[in-house]
C-alpha positions as CSV (number, residue, x, y, z in Angstrom):
1,M,10.7,-27.0,-11.9
2,R,11.6,-28.6,-8.4
3,L,8.8,-30.9,-7.1
4,D,8.4,-28.9,-3.9
5,K,8.1,-25.5,-5.7
6,F,5.6,-27.0,-8.1
7,L,3.4,-28.4,-5.1
8,K,3.6,-24.8,-3.7
9,V,2.8,-22.8,-6.9
10,S,0.0,-24.9,-7.8
11,R,-1.4,-24.5,-4.3
12,L,-1.7,-28.4,-3.7
13,I,0.4,-27.8,-0.5
14,K,0.4,-24.4,1.2
15,R,4.1,-23.9,2.0
16,R,7.2,-24.9,0.2
17,T,8.9,-26.3,3.4
18,V,5.8,-28.4,4.1
19,A,6.1,-29.7,0.5
20,H,9.7,-30.4,1.0
21,D,9.1,-32.4,4.3
22,A,6.3,-34.4,2.6
23,A,8.5,-35.5,-0.2
24,D,11.4,-36.2,2.2
25,A,9.0,-38.4,4.3
26,G,7.9,-40.4,1.2
27,R,4.4,-39.1,1.0
28,V,4.8,-37.8,-2.5
29,T,5.3,-40.2,-5.4
30,V,5.9,-39.3,-9.1
31,N,5.0,-41.9,-11.8
32,G,4.9,-44.5,-8.9
33,K,8.3,-43.9,-7.5
34,E,9.3,-42.0,-4.4
35,V,11.3,-38.9,-5.3
36,K,13.4,-36.2,-3.6
37,P,12.1,-32.7,-3.3
38,S,14.6,-31.6,-6.0
39,Y,12.9,-33.8,-8.7
40,Q,12.4,-32.0,-11.8
41,V,8.5,-32.2,-12.5
42,K,7.5,-32.2,-16.1
43,P,4.1,-32.0,-17.9
44,G,2.6,-35.5,-18.1
45,D,4.0,-36.6,-14.7
46,I,1.5,-38.4,-12.3
47,L,1.9,-37.1,-8.7
48,E,0.3,-39.0,-5.9
49,L,0.1,-37.2,-2.5
50,T,-0.9,-38.9,0.8
51,F,-2.5,-36.8,3.5
52,G,-3.3,-39.1,6.4
53,Q,-5.9,-41.5,5.2
54,R,-6.6,-39.4,2.0
55,T,-4.7,-39.8,-1.4
56,L,-4.7,-37.2,-4.1
57,K,-3.6,-38.2,-7.7
58,V,-3.0,-35.5,-10.2
59,E,-1.4,-35.3,-13.6
60,V,0.9,-32.1,-14.4
61,T,-0.5,-30.2,-17.3
62,E,1.7,-27.2,-17.4
63,I,4.6,-25.6,-15.6
64,R,4.6,-22.0,-14.5
65,E,7.0,-20.0,-12.2
66,T,4.1,-18.1,-10.7
67,T,0.5,-18.1,-10.8
68,R,-2.6,-16.3,-9.5
69,K,-4.9,-18.2,-7.1
70,E,-7.6,-18.4,-9.5
71,E,-5.3,-20.0,-12.2
72,A,-3.5,-22.4,-10.0
73,A,-5.8,-25.4,-10.7
74,T,-5.0,-25.2,-14.4
75,M,-1.5,-26.5,-13.7
76,Y,-2.7,-30.0,-12.9
77,R,-5.8,-32.4,-13.5
78,E,-7.1,-34.7,-10.8
79,L,-7.3,-38.3,-11.7
C-alpha cells in the first residue's frame, strides 16, 4: 500500500493530500530514509512523522485497504 494511503487509512494523518504533502516535504521517514508518497509500506517498517516540534514513531503491524475508526490503531504500534 502507498505511504500516503496508509497514513490516511490508519488515521495517523486525516487526509491523503495532507499525507502526500508531508511526505513530499520530507516530514515522513521510513526506516530512517526520506521517501516519496508512492513508497510501498510493508509490515515491520518504522515510520517517523514530524509535526512541528513533535515527532511520532510507529511500527507498521498490518496493512488493510479500509478500516473502521475503532480498529485503525491496530494497523501500527507506537514506539
